[in-house]
C-alpha positions, 0 to 999 in steps of 0.5 A: 500500500501506499503512504497514503493508504496506510495514513488513511486506515490509520486515521479511520480505523485509529490504528495504533499499530499503523501508528507506531509503524508508521512513526517507526519508519520515519524513525527508519529513514531518518538521519537521526538515527543512530545505531543502537543495539535497542533498534525498535526505540532507537526508530520510535525516538528518531521518530518522534523527533522528525515528527517534533523537527516538524510541528516546531517547523509548523510554528508550534512550541515544543512546549505544547506537546508531549510525543512518547509514542504514535498511538496517542495514548 
């Protein structure tokens, strides 16, 4: 599936697994990712950094949100 289809399913069905995996994909493809032994946590953290950077570029102050995962829990 395309990214658009994955995001549509994630949002329409509120699919937390899809959300987490999309966040990790952002992290895996990010230059912030390093090669720590816990690759899943590293990819999630790098994904959070990507989303945080995007939100800041949109003018959203970093003290107005708190990202811990992609599921919104």
